[in-house]
Every structure is written in C-alpha cells, then in structure tokens.
C-alpha atoms as an extended CHARMM CRD file, in Angstrom:
* protein
*
       198  EXT
         1         1  MET       CA              7.1590000000       10.4060000000      -11.4900000000  PROA      1               0.0000000000
         2         2  SER       CA              9.7520000000        9.8390000000       -8.8120000000  PROA      2               0.0000000000
         3         3  ARG       CA             13.4320000000        9.3490000000       -8.2940000000  PROA      3               0.0000000000
         4         4  SER       CA             15.3380000000        6.5770000000       -6.6040000000  PROA      4               0.0000000000
         5         5  VAL       CA             17.1510000000        7.1250000000       -3.3400000000  PROA      5               0.0000000000
         6         6  GLU       CA             19.4570000000        4.4420000000       -1.9960000000  PROA      6               0.0000000000
         7         7  LEU       CA             18.3480000000        5.1620000000        1.5670000000  PROA      7               0.0000000000
         8         8  VAL       CA             14.8070000000        4.1780000000        0.6670000000  PROA      8               0.0000000000
         9         9  GLY       CA             13.9550000000        0.6090000000       -0.1370000000  PROA      9               0.0000000000
        10        10  ALA       CA             11.2490000000       -1.9200000000        0.5110000000  PROA      10              0.0000000000
        11        11  ASP       CA             12.4700000000       -2.3850000000        4.0800000000  PROA      11              0.0000000000
        12        12  ALA       CA             12.5540000000        1.3610000000        4.8130000000  PROA      12              0.0000000000
        13        13  VAL       CA              8.9190000000        2.0950000000        3.9120000000  PROA      13              0.0000000000
        14        14  ALA       CA              7.0020000000        3.2400000000        6.9890000000  PROA      14              0.0000000000
        15        15  MET       CA              3.9660000000        1.0990000000        7.7310000000  PROA      15              0.0000000000
        16        16  VAL       CA              1.2930000000        3.6800000000        8.5220000000  PROA      16              0.0000000000
        17        17  GLY       CA             -1.5620000000        2.7530000000        6.1470000000  PROA      17              0.0000000000
        18        18  ASP       CA             -3.3670000000        0.1490000000        8.2810000000  PROA      18              0.0000000000
        19        19  HSD       CA             -4.4690000000       -1.6240000000        5.0920000000  PROA      19              0.0000000000
        20        20  VAL       CA             -2.2150000000       -3.5330000000        2.7110000000  PROA      20              0.0000000000
        21        21  ALA       CA             -3.5250000000       -1.7400000000       -0.4010000000  PROA      21              0.0000000000
        22        22  LEU       CA             -2.8230000000        1.6530000000        1.1850000000  PROA      22              0.0000000000
        23        23  GLU       CA              0.6030000000        0.4270000000        2.3220000000  PROA      23              0.0000000000
        24        24  MET       CA              1.2870000000       -0.3240000000       -1.3410000000  PROA      24              0.0000000000
        25        25  LEU       CA              0.3950000000        3.2390000000       -2.3330000000  PROA      25              0.0000000000
        26        26  ASN       CA              2.7400000000        4.4560000000        0.3910000000  PROA      26              0.0000000000
        27        27  THR       CA              5.7430000000        2.8670000000       -1.3170000000  PROA      27              0.0000000000
        28        28  VAL       CA              5.9220000000        6.2310000000       -3.1160000000  PROA      28              0.0000000000
        29        29  SER       CA              6.5840000000        9.0710000000       -0.6710000000  PROA      29              0.0000000000
        30        30  PHE       CA              8.3930000000       12.3560000000       -0.2080000000  PROA      30              0.0000000000
        31        31  VAL       CA             11.9650000000       12.1340000000        1.0820000000  PROA      31              0.0000000000
        32        32  ASP       CA             13.9000000000       15.3680000000        1.5300000000  PROA      32              0.0000000000
        33        33  GLY       CA             11.3550000000       17.2210000000       -0.5970000000  PROA      33              0.0000000000
        34        34  GLU       CA             11.4720000000       14.8010000000       -3.5460000000  PROA      34              0.0000000000
        35        35  LEU       CA              9.0120000000       12.0920000000       -4.5530000000  PROA      35              0.0000000000
        36        36  VAL       CA             10.7510000000        8.7300000000       -4.1210000000  PROA      36              0.0000000000
        37        37  ASP       CA              9.7160000000        5.2610000000       -5.2700000000  PROA      37              0.0000000000
        38        38  ALA       CA             10.8620000000        2.5360000000       -2.8520000000  PROA      38              0.0000000000
        39        39  TRP       CA             10.4280000000       -0.0570000000       -5.5860000000  PROA      39              0.0000000000
        40        40  GLN       CA             13.4660000000        0.0200000000       -7.8690000000  PROA      40              0.0000000000
        41        41  SER       CA             13.8960000000       -3.7020000000       -8.5540000000  PROA      41              0.0000000000
        42        42  ASP       CA             12.1210000000       -7.0390000000       -8.4740000000  PROA      42              0.0000000000
        43        43  GLY       CA             13.8940000000       -7.6340000000       -5.1570000000  PROA      43              0.0000000000
        44        44  ASP       CA             12.3750000000       -4.4880000000       -3.6520000000  PROA      44              0.0000000000
        45        45  VAL       CA              8.8590000000       -5.6580000000       -4.5650000000  PROA      45              0.0000000000
        46        46  GLN       CA              9.6300000000       -9.1940000000       -3.3840000000  PROA      46              0.0000000000
        47        47  ARG       CA             10.9130000000       -7.9720000000        0.0110000000  PROA      47              0.0000000000
        48        48  TRP       CA              7.8790000000       -5.7100000000        0.4020000000  PROA      48              0.0000000000
        49        49  LEU       CA              5.5040000000       -8.6130000000       -0.3600000000  PROA      49              0.0000000000
        50        50  GLU       CA              7.3650000000      -10.7380000000        2.2100000000  PROA      50              0.0000000000
        51        51  ARG       CA              7.1170000000       -7.9380000000        4.7710000000  PROA      51              0.0000000000
        52        52  MET       CA              3.3490000000       -7.8080000000        4.1520000000  PROA      52              0.0000000000
        53        53  GLY       CA              3.0540000000      -11.5920000000        4.4830000000  PROA      53              0.0000000000
        54        54  LEU       CA              1.9160000000      -11.8730000000        0.8480000000  PROA      54              0.0000000000
        55        55  ALA       CA              4.8480000000      -13.6550000000       -0.7680000000  PROA      55              0.0000000000
        56        56  GLY       CA              4.0860000000      -17.1860000000       -1.8700000000  PROA      56              0.0000000000
        57        57  GLU       CA              6.7180000000      -19.9090000000       -1.7740000000  PROA      57              0.0000000000
        58        58  ALA       CA              7.2050000000      -19.8570000000       -5.5580000000  PROA      58              0.0000000000
        59        59  VAL       CA              7.4630000000      -16.0710000000       -5.9340000000  PROA      59              0.0000000000
        60        60  GLY       CA             10.3900000000      -15.1950000000       -8.1450000000  PROA      60              0.0000000000
        61        61  ALA       CA             10.5070000000      -18.5500000000       -9.8990000000  PROA      61              0.0000000000
        62        62  ALA       CA             10.5060000000      -18.6060000000      -13.7070000000  PROA      62              0.0000000000
        63        63  ARG       CA             10.0070000000      -14.8920000000      -14.1410000000  PROA      63              0.0000000000
        64        64  LYS       CA             11.6140000000      -12.4430000000      -16.5480000000  PROA      64              0.0000000000
        65        65  PRO       CA             13.8660000000       -9.7790000000      -14.9820000000  PROA      65              0.0000000000
        66        66  LEU       CA             11.9320000000       -6.6470000000      -13.9340000000  PROA      66              0.0000000000
        67        67  ALA       CA              8.5670000000       -8.3660000000      -14.5340000000  PROA      67              0.0000000000
        68        68  LEU       CA              7.6060000000       -8.1460000000      -10.8460000000  PROA      68              0.0000000000
        69        69  LEU       CA              8.6970000000       -4.5030000000      -10.6860000000  PROA      69              0.0000000000
        70        70  ARG       CA              6.7130000000       -3.5320000000      -13.8020000000  PROA      70              0.0000000000
        71        71  ALA       CA              3.6400000000       -5.4860000000      -12.7020000000  PROA      71              0.0000000000
        72        72  GLY       CA              3.8520000000       -4.1050000000       -9.1520000000  PROA      72              0.0000000000
        73        73  ARG       CA              4.1020000000       -0.5150000000      -10.3250000000  PROA      73              0.0000000000
        74        74  SER       CA              1.2560000000       -1.0460000000      -12.7990000000  PROA      74              0.0000000000
        75        75  LEU       CA             -0.9810000000       -2.5090000000      -10.0880000000  PROA      75              0.0000000000
        76        76  ARG       CA             -0.0100000000        0.2430000000       -7.6450000000  PROA      76              0.0000000000
        77        77  GLU       CA             -0.9990000000        2.9990000000      -10.0810000000  PROA      77              0.0000000000
        78        78  ALA       CA             -4.2830000000        1.2550000000      -10.9730000000  PROA      78              0.0000000000
        79        79  ILE       CA             -5.0910000000        1.0680000000       -7.2540000000  PROA      79              0.0000000000
        80        80  ARG       CA             -3.9670000000        4.6780000000       -6.6620000000  PROA      80              0.0000000000
        81        81  GLU       CA             -6.2720000000        5.9760000000       -9.3840000000  PROA      81              0.0000000000
        82        82  LEU       CA             -9.2390000000        4.0160000000       -8.0220000000  PROA      82              0.0000000000
        83        83  VAL       CA             -8.6170000000        5.0480000000       -4.3940000000  PROA      83              0.0000000000
        84        84  GLU       CA             -8.2560000000        8.7260000000       -5.3390000000  PROA      84              0.0000000000
        85        85  LYS       CA            -11.4210000000        8.6440000000       -7.4800000000  PROA      85              0.0000000000
        86        86  ARG       CA            -13.4120000000        6.7690000000       -4.8270000000  PROA      86              0.0000000000
        87        87  LYS       CA            -12.2540000000        9.2090000000       -2.1340000000  PROA      87              0.0000000000
        88        88  ALA       CA            -13.3550000000       12.1230000000       -4.3660000000  PROA      88              0.0000000000
        89        89  GLY       CA            -16.7670000000       10.4960000000       -4.8360000000  PROA      89              0.0000000000
        90        90  LYS       CA            -16.1090000000        9.7880000000       -8.5270000000  PROA      90              0.0000000000
        91        91  ARG       CA            -16.2150000000        6.6060000000      -10.5410000000  PROA      91              0.0000000000
        92        92  GLY       CA            -12.8400000000        5.2500000000      -11.6020000000  PROA      92              0.0000000000
        93        93  ASP       CA            -11.9610000000        2.8460000000      -14.3790000000  PROA      93              0.0000000000
        94        94  ALA       CA            -11.4870000000       -0.5770000000      -12.7740000000  PROA      94              0.0000000000
        95        95  TRP       CA            -10.0690000000       -2.1560000000      -15.9440000000  PROA      95              0.0000000000
        96        96  GLY       CA             -6.4440000000       -2.2620000000      -14.7230000000  PROA      96              0.0000000000
        97        97  LEU       CA             -7.2930000000       -3.8510000000      -11.3820000000  PROA      97              0.0000000000
        98        98  ASN       CA             -9.7200000000       -6.2660000000      -13.0320000000  PROA      98              0.0000000000
        99        99  GLU       CA             -6.9460000000       -7.4210000000      -15.3940000000  PROA      99              0.0000000000
       100       100  PHE       CA             -4.8830000000       -8.4590000000      -12.3590000000  PROA      100             0.0000000000
       101       101  LEU       CA             -7.8840000000      -10.1600000000      -10.7790000000  PROA      101             0.0000000000
       102       102  LYS       CA             -8.5450000000      -12.1240000000      -14.0030000000  PROA      102             0.0000000000
       103       103  LYS       CA             -5.0060000000      -13.4930000000      -14.0060000000  PROA      103             0.0000000000
       104       104  SER       CA             -5.0940000000      -14.6690000000      -10.4040000000  PROA      104             0.0000000000
       105       105  GLU       CA             -5.5140000000      -18.3480000000       -9.7320000000  PROA      105             0.0000000000
       106       106  SER       CA             -6.3110000000      -19.5620000000       -6.2490000000  PROA      106             0.0000000000
       107       107  HSD       CA             -7.9530000000      -22.3270000000       -4.3230000000  PROA      107             0.0000000000
       108       108  LEU       CA             -9.0860000000      -22.9140000000       -0.7600000000  PROA      108             0.0000000000
       109       109  GLU       CA             -7.1900000000      -25.3770000000        1.4030000000  PROA      109             0.0000000000
       110       110  LEU       CA             -8.4580000000      -26.9790000000        4.5950000000  PROA      110             0.0000000000
       111       111  VAL       CA             -5.7420000000      -26.6510000000        7.2380000000  PROA      111             0.0000000000
       112       112  ALA       CA             -5.6970000000      -28.4750000000       10.5870000000  PROA      112             0.0000000000
       113       113  LYS       CA             -5.1060000000      -26.2150000000       13.5850000000  PROA      113             0.0000000000
       114       114  LYS       CA             -3.2380000000      -27.1930000000       16.7770000000  PROA      114             0.0000000000
       115       115  ASP       CA             -6.4800000000      -27.4810000000       18.7700000000  PROA      115             0.0000000000
       116       116  GLY       CA             -7.8730000000      -30.0800000000       16.3300000000  PROA      116             0.0000000000
       117       117  SER       CA            -10.2190000000      -27.6850000000       14.5400000000  PROA      117             0.0000000000
       118       118  TYR       CA             -9.8750000000      -26.6250000000       10.9220000000  PROA      118             0.0000000000
       119       119  ALA       CA             -9.4590000000      -23.3540000000        9.0800000000  PROA      119             0.0000000000
       120       120  LEU       CA             -9.7870000000      -22.4370000000        5.4300000000  PROA      120             0.0000000000
       121       121  GLU       CA             -6.8020000000      -20.7140000000        3.8520000000  PROA      121             0.0000000000
       122       122  ARG       CA             -6.5630000000      -19.3440000000        0.3410000000  PROA      122             0.0000000000
       123       123  ARG       CA             -3.5360000000      -20.4290000000       -1.6900000000  PROA      123             0.0000000000
       124       124  TRP       CA             -2.4970000000      -18.5080000000       -4.8050000000  PROA      124             0.0000000000
       125       125  THR       CA             -0.5830000000      -19.6980000000       -7.8480000000  PROA      125             0.0000000000
       126       126  THR       CA              2.5130000000      -17.5110000000       -8.2120000000  PROA      126             0.0000000000
       127       127  ALA       CA              4.0260000000      -18.5610000000      -11.5380000000  PROA      127             0.0000000000
       128       128  THR       CA              3.7700000000      -15.0780000000      -13.0730000000  PROA      128             0.0000000000
       129       129  ALA       CA              4.3600000000      -11.6080000000      -11.6790000000  PROA      129             0.0000000000
       130       130  GLU       CA              0.6470000000      -10.8330000000      -11.9450000000  PROA      130             0.0000000000
       131       131  GLN       CA             -0.2210000000      -14.0100000000      -10.0550000000  PROA      131             0.0000000000
       132       132  ALA       CA              2.3160000000      -13.1550000000       -7.3500000000  PROA      132             0.0000000000
       133       133  LEU       CA              0.4750000000       -9.8460000000       -6.8650000000  PROA      133             0.0000000000
       134       134  ALA       CA             -3.0000000000      -11.4700000000       -6.8180000000  PROA      134             0.0000000000
       135       135  PRO       CA             -3.4600000000      -11.3640000000       -3.0100000000  PROA      135             0.0000000000
       136       136  LEU       CA             -2.7310000000       -7.6510000000       -3.1070000000  PROA      136             0.0000000000
       137       137  ALA       CA             -5.1240000000       -7.0700000000       -6.0210000000  PROA      137             0.0000000000
       138       138  GLU       CA             -7.8570000000       -8.9300000000       -4.1340000000  PROA      138             0.0000000000
       139       139  ALA       CA             -7.2370000000       -6.9180000000       -0.9510000000  PROA      139             0.0000000000
       140       140  ALA       CA             -7.4720000000       -3.6750000000       -2.9520000000  PROA      140             0.0000000000
       141       141  ALA       CA            -10.6910000000       -4.7970000000       -4.6240000000  PROA      141             0.0000000000
       142       142  GLU       CA            -12.1940000000       -5.6150000000       -1.2130000000  PROA      142             0.0000000000
       143       143  LEU       CA            -11.1580000000       -2.2030000000        0.1340000000  PROA      143             0.0000000000
       144       144  LEU       CA            -12.7050000000       -0.4230000000       -2.8470000000  PROA      144             0.0000000000
       145       145  ALA       CA            -15.9240000000       -2.4420000000       -2.6650000000  PROA      145             0.0000000000
       146       146  GLU       CA            -16.4040000000       -2.7520000000        1.0910000000  PROA      146             0.0000000000
       147       147  GLY       CA            -14.1390000000       -0.2100000000        2.8090000000  PROA      147             0.0000000000
       148       148  ASP       CA            -15.5300000000        2.8100000000        4.6310000000  PROA      148             0.0000000000
       149       149  PHE       CA            -14.0350000000        5.6380000000        2.5800000000  PROA      149             0.0000000000
       150       150  ASN       CA            -14.9430000000        8.1330000000        5.3010000000  PROA      150             0.0000000000
       151       151  LEU       CA            -12.0410000000        6.4700000000        7.1350000000  PROA      151             0.0000000000
       152       152  VAL       CA             -9.6560000000        6.2560000000        4.1610000000  PROA      152             0.0000000000
       153       153  ARG       CA             -7.6200000000        9.4490000000        4.2660000000  PROA      153             0.0000000000
       154       154  ARG       CA             -4.5420000000       11.1160000000        2.8890000000  PROA      154             0.0000000000
       155       155  CYS       CA             -2.2030000000       12.5900000000        5.4820000000  PROA      155             0.0000000000
       156       156  GLU       CA             -2.8090000000       16.2950000000        6.0520000000  PROA      156             0.0000000000
       157       157  GLY       CA              0.9300000000       16.9940000000        6.0430000000  PROA      157             0.0000000000
       158       158  GLU       CA              1.8030000000       19.7170000000        3.5440000000  PROA      158             0.0000000000
       159       159  GLN       CA              4.3140000000       17.6060000000        1.6270000000  PROA      159             0.0000000000
       160       160  CYS       CA              2.9380000000       14.1770000000        2.3870000000  PROA      160             0.0000000000
       161       161  VAL       CA              1.2760000000       11.8190000000       -0.0790000000  PROA      161             0.0000000000
       162       162  LEU       CA              0.7320000000        8.8920000000        2.3070000000  PROA      162             0.0000000000
       163       163  TRP       CA             -2.6670000000        7.2410000000        2.7610000000  PROA      163             0.0000000000
       164       164  PHE       CA             -4.1060000000        5.4990000000        5.8090000000  PROA      164             0.0000000000
       165       165  TYR       CA             -7.2450000000        3.7640000000        7.0510000000  PROA      165             0.0000000000
       166       166  ASP       CA             -8.2850000000        5.5440000000       10.2390000000  PROA      166             0.0000000000
       167       167  ARG       CA             -8.8830000000        2.7660000000       12.7600000000  PROA      167             0.0000000000
       168       168  THR       CA             -8.6300000000        5.0350000000       15.8010000000  PROA      168             0.0000000000
       169       169  LYS       CA            -11.5000000000        4.9410000000       18.2710000000  PROA      169             0.0000000000
       170       170  SER       CA            -12.4860000000        8.5710000000       17.6750000000  PROA      170             0.0000000000
       171       171  HSD       CA            -11.8350000000        8.4580000000       13.8930000000  PROA      171             0.0000000000
       172       172  HSD       CA            -10.0620000000       11.8310000000       14.0470000000  PROA      172             0.0000000000
       173       173  ARG       CA             -6.6440000000       10.7350000000       12.7740000000  PROA      173             0.0000000000
       174       174  ARG       CA             -5.1060000000       13.4400000000       10.5700000000  PROA      174             0.0000000000
       175       175  TRP       CA             -1.4990000000       12.3850000000       10.0700000000  PROA      175             0.0000000000
       176       176  CYS       CA              0.3320000000        9.4210000000        8.6280000000  PROA      176             0.0000000000
       177       177  SER       CA              2.3950000000        9.5500000000       11.7990000000  PROA      177             0.0000000000
       178       178  MET       CA              2.3490000000       11.8480000000       14.8170000000  PROA      178             0.0000000000
       179       179  ALA       CA              6.1320000000       11.4570000000       15.0340000000  PROA      179             0.0000000000
       180       180  ALA       CA              6.6000000000       12.7770000000       11.5010000000  PROA      180             0.0000000000
       181       181  CYS       CA              3.8780000000       14.9410000000        9.9440000000  PROA      181             0.0000000000
       182       182  GLY       CA              1.9670000000       15.5120000000       13.1840000000  PROA      182             0.0000000000
       183       183  ASN       CA              5.0940000000       16.7900000000       14.9110000000  PROA      183             0.0000000000
       184       184  ARG       CA              6.0050000000       19.0320000000       11.9530000000  PROA      184             0.0000000000
       185       185  HSD       CA              2.5080000000       20.5590000000       12.1360000000  PROA      185             0.0000000000
       186       186  LYS       CA              2.8180000000       21.1620000000       15.8870000000  PROA      186             0.0000000000
       187       187  VAL       CA              6.2350000000       22.8260000000       15.4820000000  PROA      187             0.0000000000
       188       188  ALA       CA              4.9480000000       25.0480000000       12.6410000000  PROA      188             0.0000000000
       189       189  ALA       CA              1.8850000000       26.0510000000       14.6920000000  PROA      189             0.0000000000
       190       190  PHE       CA              4.0990000000       26.8280000000       17.7160000000  PROA      190             0.0000000000
       191       191  ARG       CA              6.3940000000       28.9910000000       15.5860000000  PROA      191             0.0000000000
       192       192  LYS       CA              3.4370000000       30.7950000000       14.0450000000  PROA      192             0.0000000000
       193       193  ARG       CA              2.0090000000       31.5660000000       17.5110000000  PROA      193             0.0000000000
       194       194  GLY       CA              5.4560000000       32.8560000000       18.5930000000  PROA      194             0.0000000000
       195       195  VAL       CA              5.6750000000       35.1680000000       15.5700000000  PROA      195             0.0000000000
       196       196  GLU       CA              2.1180000000       36.4510000000       16.0980000000  PROA      196             0.0000000000
       197       197  ALA       CA              2.8050000000       37.1240000000       19.7960000000  PROA      197             0.0000000000
       198       198  SER       CA              5.8590000000       39.2990000000       19.0500000000  PROA      198             0.0000000000
C-alpha cells in the first residue's frame, strides 16, 4: 500500500483532520508523489497516541513486538473503509471496528477538580494492543454514528488523500491545509490564467 520514508514519522504527521479518527487516517499520505505510511513501528504508533493524548500509562507494557503496529494499522483500515463508505452514502461492514470495541475495557472515575467540583473521566485498560487503541476505536465509532458527514471531507488536492472535519464557520473548507494543497491550487490556477492570456 505505501512505502516508508525516514523523513516521515509519527511526529511529522500534519494535524489537519480536526477529529482524532480522521487524524489516524491521515497517518498515510502522499510525500513526493508516493503514498507513505508514518507508522513503521510500535514506537511510531505509541508516539502518535501520545501526541493525540490517547496513550495510557501502561501502554507498551507486556506486549509482543509489532503488536501495536499491526493492531493500529488494522484499526486504521477498518475506520478508513467505514468513513469512505459512509461518505459515499453506502453501508460499510462494521465488524472490524466492533472487534476492537469488544476488546476494550474501561471504567468511569470520579476526579476532584481544583475548584472543589468533580468530573467524570473514562479510564481504559491498556494491557493489549487492542485495548491501547480502545479510545481511538470509540472516537471513530462516535464519529460514524453521530458525526455530520456533510462536514467530513477529503482534501480536494489532486494528489492528496487527507481527510478533515470542516469546523469552519462557513463550512466551505476545501483543503487539508491552505499552506499546502490550497496554495498549490492557487499557483496552478494562476499559471493556467497566464497561459490562457498569452
């Protein structure tokens, strides 16, 4: 599906999705015209989970090598298929995502806040790779069930595969990033107008 590039890693993935499940899909992107997977090791997935604020304290403990990578890629592709089908107005097979949800174990914890009030926080068991990915699986399930898919979009860039949740006020966002794909589109349109004017 994609190749590995040393310049791309979990820390180099652009955060343009505005939803954690879409950010996960965006860990596969085009770099220099080739599809690149930012996840090449358990460490890449671990660092990405930490960056997203989803890494539990026990993540990485008692796990077989490459288990987190395999589980992360499996979950990512299950989510990708469901997002693409939902966006196309078709029914997808939720079996893969449901398998992750079945393996998740969590509980609510009452946490005292500084002002003396309380908040409920969900705590996940992270003994297995699938359990470590449970918060992400739950976020994806919520997006698929409750998200406004009129606002879930793929970047209109010609060679871009990135997804985003359009949270702009006007809901007219077209690009993963104006600095990247939006700028490329503007330059191409300017060149085309210059050629047509000559």
